[in-house]
N, C-alpha and C positions, 0 to 999 in steps of 0.2 A: 682513296679509301681511308676512313678515319681509323686511327690506332686506338685500341682499347687500353687505356692507361691503367696500371695497377697501383693502388695506393692503400696504405694502412695494413694493419696486422691481420685483418680478417681475410683479405685476398692474398696475403703473403705470410702465412703463419710460420713462426720460427720453430715450432715443435718438431718438425722432421730432423732437426739437428740437435735437439735437446740431449738425447742419449747417445749421440755419436761424436766422433772425434774429427776435427777439421785440421788439416796440416797446411800451413802457409809455407810455400817453397820460395825463400828469398825474403829478407827483411829490409828491402829498400823502401823508397818513398811510398809506393802503393802497398807493398806487403806489410809494412809496419802498421799502416792505418787499418788494413783489414784485420790483422791479428789483434790489435788493441780494441777495435770496435766490437769484434765478435766476442772477445773475452769479456768486455764490459757488458755485453748483452747476455751474459750468463752461460756461454757455450764453452765446451772443452776445446782448447786451441793449443796446438804444438807448432813449433817453428823449426824449419830446416835452414841452416846457414852455417858457413864456416865460422867457427867460434873466434878464431884469431883475426878475422877481418873487421873493418870498421862497422859494418852492419851487424856482424855477430856480437861485437862488444856492445853495440847499441841495444840489441835484443836482450842481452843480459841485464843492462841497466834498467830496462823496462819490465824485468821480472820473468823473462822467458829463459829456458834452458835449451839453446840451439842443438839440434840433432843432426846427424848425417842424413842426407836426403833419403837414402834407401830405408833407413830406420823409421823416419817420419812417415814415409809413404806406406810402409807395412803396417802401421798402426792406425791409419786414417780411413774414414768413410767418404770424406770429401777432401780432395787434394787440389789446392789452389796454386796454380803455377804463376808465380809473381817474379819472373825473370825477364831480362831483355828478350825481345822477339828472336834476335839472331842466334842466341845460344840455346833456346828452348829445345829445338829438335834433337841435338846431341844428348842433352840432359834427359830428355824424355825417353829416348831409346835405350840409354845405358843405365840410368839410375832410377827411373820411375816405372816404366812399363813392366819390367820383370818383377817388381815388388808390389804391384797393386793388389789389394785384397779382392776376392770375389764380390761382385756387386758394388765396387767402388765407383765414385763419380769424380771425373777430372774437371776442374774449373779453370777457365781462361779469363783474363782481364781484357783481352782483345780477340778478335776473330782471326788474326793474321795467319797463324800457322795452320789452322784448320781450313781456312779459305783457300790457301795456296797448296794444300796437301803436303806441307813439310812435316806435319805430324798426322799420323793416321791411327787413332786408338783402335784397339781390338773390338770386335763386335760385342763383347761382354762388358764393356766399360761405358758408363754414362758420360756424356759430354755436354757441358753447360757453360754459358758465358754470362758474367756480370761485369759490365764495363761502366764504371762511374764516369760521369762527364766532368772531370776536374782532377787536379793533382791530389796525391795522397794527403798532403798537409791540409788541404781544404776539406777533404772528406773527414779527416780526424777532427778538425776544429768545429765543423758544423755538427758533428755527432755529439761532441762534448757540450755544445750549446743547445742540444735538444732538437736540432734541425737535421737536414740531410741533403745530399746531392742527388739529382736524378741519375739513373743509370739505364743503359741499354741491356736488354736481356734476351737470350736465345738458348734453345736446346737443340743440339745437333744430333744427339743419339741418346736413347734411354737405356736404362738397365734392363736387360731381358727378364721378363717375368716379375718385375717389381710392381707392387701395388701403387696406385696413383699417389697415395699419401707418403710414399717412401722412394719414389723414383727420382730421376735427374731434375724434373720440373720442380718437384716439391723441395728438394734439397737446395736447388738454385734459388728459389724464391725465399727460402729461409735464410740463405747466405745474404741475399740482397737486403732483407729485412734487418739482419744482424749488424750490417755495417751502416744502417741508417737510411738507405735509399728509399724504403717504403714510406718514409716521412715526407718525401718529395714526390717522386714518380719513378716507377719501374716501367720502362717502355719496351714492349715486345718488338723484336726485330729478327733478323737472321744474321748468322756469322758473316755472310757475304756483304750484306748491306752495311753492317757496322764497320767492317774493314774498309770497304771502298769509300764510304763517306768520311770516315776518320782520317784515312791517308790523304784524301783530297783536301779536307779542311786544313790539315797540318801543312800541306805543301803550298796550297794556293793562298791561304790567308794567315793562319795563326802563327806559323813558324817561318816558312819559306817566303811567302809574299810579304809579310809584315817586316821581317828583318831586312830583306832586300830593299824595300821601299824606304825604310829608315836610313839605311846606309847610303842609298842613292841621294836622298834629300840632304843628308849631312854633307856628303861630298860636293853637292851642288852649291851649298852655301859656303863651304870652305874654299872651293875653287873660285868663288866670286869675291873672296877676300874677307869674309866674316870670321870672327874668332871661333875656334872649334868649340869652346865652352858654350858660347851662345847657340851655335848650330846644334849641339847636343841637347841643350835645354828645350829648344823649339821642336826638334824632330824626333827625339827619343824620350826625354824625361816626361813630357806632357802626354805621351801615349796612354799612360795608366789612367790619368784623369778622364780622358775621353772614353777609354775602354770601360771604366767603371760606370759611366753614364749609360753606355750601350747595354752593359750587363744588367743594370737595374731598370732601365726604361725603354730599351729598344732603340733602333736608329731614329725613328721619328721623335721619341722622347729626348734623345741626345740633341737633336737639332733645336728643340724648344729650350734646352738648358744653356746653349752657348750664345755668344753675341750674334747680333744680326749680321755684322760684318763677316764673322766666321761662317755663318750659315750661307750667306750669299756667295762667298768664295767657294764653299764646298759644292754648291750646285753648279758653279761654272767649271771648277777644276776637275771634279770627279769624272765626268764623262770624257774630258780631254785626256786624262791619264789612262782610264780603263776603256780603251777603244776596241774595235773589232779584232785587232791583232792580239791584244791581251786575252780576249775571250777565246780566240782560236787556240792560243797556247794553253789556256786552262782546259779546254776540251782535249788537247793532246795529253796533258797530265792525267786527266781522268781515264783516257784510253789506255795509257801505260799502266795505270793502277789496275784497271779491269782485266787487261789481257795478261797480267803477271810480269810485265817487263820490269817494273820497279822492284817487285819482290825478288826476282831473279838477280837483279843487280845488287841488291842488299846482301843476298846470300853469297854471291860470287865474291864480293869485296871482303866479307867476313871470313870466308874460307881462305883468302890470301893473307889474312892478318890485318884487314881493314886499312890498307895503305892510302887509298883515295879519301876515305872518311877522315882519317887522322890528319891528312894534309889540309882538308877543308877546315877542320876544327882548329888547327894551328894558325891558319890564315885568318880566321875570324878573331882569334885572340890578339893577333898583331895589328888589326885594323886601327887607324888613328882614333876612331870613335871610342874605342875602349879606354884609351888614355884620358880622353876628355871626360868620359863617364866616371872614371875613378876620381877625378878631381871634383866633379859636380856632386857625386855621392858623398865625398868626404865632408862636404858642407852640411850634410844632414846625417849626423852620427846616429840618429834614431832608426835609420833604415836597417831592416833585417839583413840586407846584403852586405853591410859594411864589415862583416867578419872576413870579407873577401876570400871566397873559397877558390883560391888559385894556388 
């Protein structure tokens, strides 16, 4: 079934938020981009964040006056929850739900906590999702360039008795427009579909699969006696160049842009690496996402203080690939990552 894509200000008017206040809860990567884009779109935006934290100080630098969460929520008609998935349920229960104004709409950047019932808004609260398909820095940069990122969009619950021009759908579309997504595409979906496809893409390809493949290839070359710097350049550094080609032209366009030798090798090696065993394990990953196994594991580790997660994070930082990467990146001082955020 074809999806009806929403584009432009006529199908996603910003007016439903013109005379209303939007509160952004959390001034991290996404929260900062949403707050600044909405403000630059002429909307009334307030920010909730600890003032003495790095993100709080950053909010002040960008001209916001960070409020306590409960204060911001009590003043807002649209409350955008821009906090890590694992901390949202406690914050929502204790500091958001008791302070929501009558007729308020709560906005999510992912469907995670609604999909798995970690957050259950009261019947009188509108529930909407605007999920930009890219990091906050990209969302902000494209907005300032007059462009935008596509986003996924869903409404899980409307405001009882609200007129169509003022309900969760209208405010959500205005939010998507205000951050620039209407310039590209607002793609209607459901909280469940967004969550399940997003988690699968992150785990199978974008974060889990890609990083594991890069490390395994790096280790294979190093074990065979090649210098780690050479292994890093070949198996990690060049990922961006190929990813940019895929981003701009698709897989077929990427094949057309690389050498014949590389393309010939890709056709031979790809099926050998991604065999039926890998496909079976991908299906298993998807099953654990859909049945809630992954979500419960994330919640359980968080409730214990994230011991497993922190162990994995520390192990990733200790991997020999990281030392090689530091050296290679030091040769290119113009890279944004050379401030080394460690």
